[in-house]
C-alpha positions as CSV (number, residue, x, y, z in Angstrom):
1,M,6.8,5.1,8.4
2,V,8.9,1.2,9.6
3,T,10.4,1.4,12.6
4,I,13.3,-1.9,12.6
5,K,14.1,-3.8,15.9
6,K,16.2,-6.8,16.2
7,E,15.1,-9.3,18.7
8,G,17.1,-12.4,19.5
9,D,18.0,-13.5,15.6
10,N,15.1,-11.9,14.6
11,F,15.0,-8.4,13.0
12,I,11.3,-7.3,13.8
13,F,9.6,-4.8,11.0
14,E,7.0,-2.6,12.8
15,I,4.7,-0.8,10.1
16,Q,3.3,2.8,11.9
17,G,0.2,4.3,11.9
18,L,-2.6,4.0,8.9
19,H,0.8,3.2,6.8
20,K,-0.9,0.2,8.7
21,L,-3.5,0.1,6.8
22,W,-2.5,1.5,3.7
23,A,-0.1,-2.0,3.9
24,L,-2.4,-4.2,5.6
25,K,0.4,-5.1,7.3
26,S,1.1,-4.6,10.3
27,Q,4.6,-5.5,11.3
28,L,6.7,-8.2,9.7
29,S,9.3,-10.4,11.4
30,I,12.8,-11.6,9.2
31,P,15.8,-13.9,10.6
32,A,18.7,-12.4,10.5
33,A,20.0,-14.8,8.8
34,H,17.3,-13.9,5.8
35,I,18.7,-10.6,5.2
36,I,21.2,-9.8,2.1
37,K,21.8,-6.5,2.3
38,A,20.3,-3.3,3.2
39,Y,21.3,0.1,1.1
40,P,20.0,4.1,0.2
41,N,16.2,3.3,-2.2
42,T,18.1,5.6,-5.2
43,D,14.7,4.5,-7.0
44,K,11.9,6.7,-7.6
45,L,8.6,4.7,-6.9
46,S,6.6,6.0,-9.7
47,G,4.0,5.2,-12.2
48,F,2.7,1.2,-12.3
49,F,6.5,-0.3,-11.8
50,G,3.8,-4.1,-10.3
51,L,0.7,-5.7,-10.0
52,K,-0.9,-4.9,-6.7
53,M,-1.8,-7.2,-4.6
54,P,-2.6,-6.3,-1.9
55,G,-1.9,-3.0,-1.2
56,T,-2.6,1.2,-2.0
57,H,-0.2,3.3,-5.0
58,I,-1.1,6.9,-5.2
59,P,0.9,8.1,-7.1
60,G,3.5,10.7,-5.0
61,I,2.0,10.6,-2.7
62,I,2.2,6.3,-0.8
63,T,3.1,3.0,-2.0
64,A,2.7,1.2,0.7
65,G,1.5,-3.4,0.7
66,T,2.6,-6.3,-1.1
67,Y,3.2,-6.5,-5.0
68,W,4.7,-8.6,-7.6
69,V,7.5,-7.1,-9.8
70,A,9.5,-9.3,-12.5
71,E,12.5,-10.3,-9.8
72,G,9.3,-12.0,-7.2
73,T,6.9,-10.3,-4.3
74,I,8.3,-7.0,-2.7
75,F,6.9,-5.6,0.7
76,C,6.6,-1.6,0.1
77,D,6.0,1.5,2.8
78,V,6.6,4.4,0.8
79,S,5.4,8.4,1.1
80,N,9.3,10.0,1.1
81,T,11.2,8.5,-0.8
82,E,14.5,10.5,0.9
83,K,14.0,8.1,3.5
84,S,13.5,4.9,2.2
85,I,15.3,2.2,2.4
86,V,15.6,-1.4,0.4
87,V,16.7,-4.9,2.2
88,E,17.5,-7.5,0.0
89,L,16.5,-10.9,1.5
90,K,16.8,-14.5,1.0
91,D,14.6,-17.9,1.9
92,E,11.4,-15.6,2.5
93,H,7.7,-14.5,0.9
94,Y,9.3,-11.3,0.0
95,K,12.6,-10.6,-2.4
96,R,13.0,-7.5,-1.1
97,L,11.4,-4.5,1.4
98,I,11.1,-0.9,0.7
99,I,10.1,0.3,3.1
100,E,10.5,3.8,4.7
101,V,12.3,4.5,7.8
102,E,13.3,7.9,10.4
103,D,17.0,8.0,10.4
104,P,18.4,5.9,6.8
105,E,21.9,5.4,7.8
106,Q,20.6,4.2,11.0
107,A,18.4,1.7,10.1
108,I,21.2,0.5,7.0
109,A,23.8,0.3,10.0
110,L,21.7,-2.4,11.7
111,F,22.0,-4.7,9.7
């Protein structure tokens, strides 16, 4: 799970608990100007969807870490797809973040 907070002109995405180990990251800092939009994640993360580099993917349990997909590099931290959102980015290493949050509607409203 990820918590999101705004500090100045940046959004801080803090990876919680053991997800830090699975995602191999503890936080991401993204300038607000680099966030295009955020919306509910309607896609299910299952099967092979990209090249893991590095990360953890256990189908039906967790997808966490950095993945290379056709559009570029993405960051995931999802174990419950019902509580996950997509954050599209520009001018960043990651093209998008797919993250699980406590309250998807509240998280989307931050942007």
